[in-house]
N, C-alpha and C positions, 0 to 999 in steps of 0.2 A: 599321761596317767592321772594328773590332777584334774584334767577335763573330764575324764571317765568317772572319777569319784564324784565330781559335782553333778554329772548327769544321773548317776545312780541315786544320789541323795534326793535329787529333784523328783525322780520317778516314785520314790517311796513317799515323799510328801504329797505328790499328786494323787496317789492311790488313797492315802489317808483323807485328803480333802474331798475327793469324790464320794468316799464312804460316808463322811460326815454330812455332806450335802444331801445325799440320798436319805439319810435318817431324818434330817430336818424337813425335807419336802414331803415326807410320808405322813406328816401331821404335827410336827413340832414337838414330839413327845419323847424323843430319845436324845441322849447326849452323844457327842462325837466319840468319846471314849468307849461308850457301850457299843457303838457301831463297829468298832474294831473287832470285837469278839463275836457279835451276832447282829445282823440286820433284820429286824422284824418288819413284816408287811403290815402297815396300818391302813385300814380301809376307810375311805372318806365317804360319809353319808351327807346328803343335802336334805334339810328339812325346810318347811315353808316358813319364810320370814314374815315380818310384820309389814303392814301397809304404811304405818307411820310410827313415830316415836312413842305414841301413847296407845298403840294397838296391842292388846295382850290376848287376843282371841286364840292365837295359835300356841300359847305357852303349854297348855295341857298336852297337845299333840306332840310337841317336842319332848316333853317329859315321858310320855308313854312309849315313844320310839326309843328314847334313851334307855328306859327300863328293859325293853325287849333286847336291845343290843348288849346290855350288861349281863343278861342271863345266858348269853351265847358266846362269851369271850373264850371260854375253854376250847370250843370246837373251831371257832372262826377267827380268833385272834383279836388284837386291839383295834379300836376304831376312833375316828374323829368326826364330830358333827359340825357342819357349817350351814348357815342360813342362806336361802335364796335372796336375791337382791331386794332391798327395801323399796316399797312403793309400787310393786307390781300388783295388778288386779288378779283375781282368781282366774279369769278368762285367759289372761296373758300367760300365767304360770302353767296352765294346762297345755297351751300351745308349745311352750318351751319344754315341758315334760315329754310331749309326744315326739319332739325332734331330738331328744337326748341331750339337750343343752347343758343340763346339770348332771353331775356324776352321782349315781345311785340316789336319785331324787325320789323321796317318798312323801306323798301328800295325802291328806285326808279329804275324802269327797263322798257326797251322798251317792249310794249305789243306784244305778239304773242299768237296764239291759244294754243300753248303748255304751255306757262307760266301761262295763265289764268286757265288752268286745274290743274297745280301744286300748285298754290298759290291763295289766296284770293286777288283779285285786286280791288282797289277802282278806279272806272272808271271815274276819273276826271284827265285830262292830267296836270301833275304838272307843266310842262314848256310850256303849252298852244300850243303844237305842233311845237314849234320853231325849234327843231332839224331836222325836216323834210324839212326845207328850207336850201339848201346847196349851197355854193359857193366854188370855188376851189383856192388852192395855185398853182402857176405855176412859172416857171423860168422867170426872167425878160425879156429875149430875146423873150419869147413867149407871151408877153402881148397882141398882136393883132392877134395871130395865130387863135383864135377861134371866131373872129368877125363875121364870116359868118355861124357859126354853129347855125342852127335854129331848127333842129329836132333831135329826138332820133336816127334816122338812121345815121345822120351825126356825132353825138357824138360817135357812136359805132366804128368809125374808129380810135379813139384815145385811148391811154393806160391810165388806171386809177389805182392808188394804194389805197388800204385800208388795215385796220388791220385784222390779223387773228382772227377769232372768233367774229368779229363785225357783228351785224345784217345788218348794212348798206352794208357791202361787199356782203352779200347774196342777198339783195334786188337789188343792182345794177347788180349783175350777172344774176339774174332771168329776168332782163330787157335786157339781151343780150349785156351788155356792157363788154368791155375788161378789166377785173379786175385782178390785180396781188396782191395777199395777202402777206403782209409783217409783220414780227414780230418786235416788238420794236417800240414804239411810236415815239421816237426821230429820228429813222432811216428814217421814211417817209419824214420828212422835209428835211433831208439831201439828199435823193434821188432826190427830186424836185430841190433842189438847185444845184445839180450836173447834172441836166437835164437828168436823167436816166429814167424818166417817164414823161408823159405829164401833168396829173392833179391829185390833191389830194383834194377831196371834204370834207368840214367840215361844221358843223352847223353854221348858222349865229350868234348864241349865243356864239360860240367858237372863232370866227375869230379874234376879236380884241386882246384878251389875247394871243393867239398863235402867232399872228404877232409880238406883243411886246416881247414875250419870245424868238422867234426863228430867227427873222430877224437880230438881232445883230450878231448872230453866223453864219447866212447864208444870206449875203447881197443880193444874187440873188433871194431871196424868195419874191414874191409879190402876191397880190390877183387879180385873173383874173376878168376883169370888165364887161363881157358880159352875162355870163350864170348863171341862177338860176335853180337848180334842185328842184323839189318839189314832195314829196310823203308822204302819211299819216304815221306818226311814233309817235303815242301817247306813252308817258311814264307815268306809273301809280305808285303810292305807292302800294307795295305788302307786304303781311304778311302771316303767316301760316294759313292754311285752317280753323283751329279750333279757330282762334283769332277773332271771329265774333263780340263780344261786343266792343272791342277797335277799330275794323275797322269801326263800326257804328259811333263811336265818331269822328274819323279822317274824315270820309266822311261828317258828319254834319258840322264839323268845316270848312272844305274846301268850302262847299256850302255857309255857312254864310259869309266867307271872300270874296267869289266871289260876293255875293249879295251886300255887303256894300262897295265894291271897294278896300278893303285893299289887296286882292290877286293880283289884276292887278297892283296896285301901287308898291308892293314888286317886282313883275315880271319886271316892267319897270326899277326899280332902279338897277337891276342886268344885264339886257339885252339890254336896249335901246341904250346905247353907242356902243355896239358891232354891233347892227343892222345898226346904222348910218355908221360904218366903212365898212359894206358890200355894201353900196350904191345901194339899191334895185331899185331905179328909173332908168328906161331905160334898165334894164336887160330883156332878153328873158326867159320866164319860160318854162322849159321842164318837162312835167308831167310824173311821173313813177308810176307803180303799186307796191303795197305792198302785195304779195301773202300770207303773214304770218298772216294776220288778217281777213281771210275769214269769220270767225264765230263771229267776234266782233260786238256788237251792235253799231250803228253809233251815239247813243245819246251823246257820249263824245265830238262830234265835236262842240257842243254849247259853249264849253269853249275855243275853239281854237281862236287864233288871225287870222287876215287876213292881207294881204299885204296892202290893202287900209287903214286899221286902222293905220298901221305903217307909211304910207306915209302922213297921216294927222298929225301925230306927228311931 
């Protein structure tokens, strides 16, 4: 009889322990006591991690994904976000995303017809199209060199450096610009500082941070004041093709955040200062074509910002 009572107590303890472990493994957000009354399903989402300890490029993407998930807790329940492994290149992350290596992995990537075939793309531009507006770093001696450049044909006479494997490099090349592809992110700033190329175009969301990071090392580096390139370059959250239910959640959350203004407010908090550094007023806009989104529905443009919107700010 004593043995029976011990066995019975052990089975009760075991059931309690299993329930507590289930709650902990679901995201570490529930106590064991709460698990006794109700076990909530916590959905794990993987966001893009950083390449190094000083890499902050993906912080906004994490915050906007978190905002979308916050807006949908009532329908879909609680969630927990974890980063992908540190130090992985974007190329490697895409390969892992395709194989389903990470659970509910959502990563931001420039839309192309090819990528929207390989992945399920949520067609709301996460950065509102800002990276398609581009100004250039130049050598200080060349500050006024491009004051009279007004057309694409005139710009084609000058050398432009961009990164190997960048979609921007291919877009500029398709517009018959003289592109020299360079490996090594830091190398491009050094080349401009040494006057080994004319122009290095960057998104207006990137220009302030990069100026602060690289001008102390390269004092000859300045922002060219006259030219603004513009081409459609939407960047969407993408996930595995079969991840349809969680993609619906993220899409719903982004739409709600856009409708109530929290999407735009978060966007401003990250990018408005850099846009001011780019000094858009008075620049001449040179429009380029993006031949890599021929099959993309234009509905995404309703979420894009406009230069007039920014000038009002």
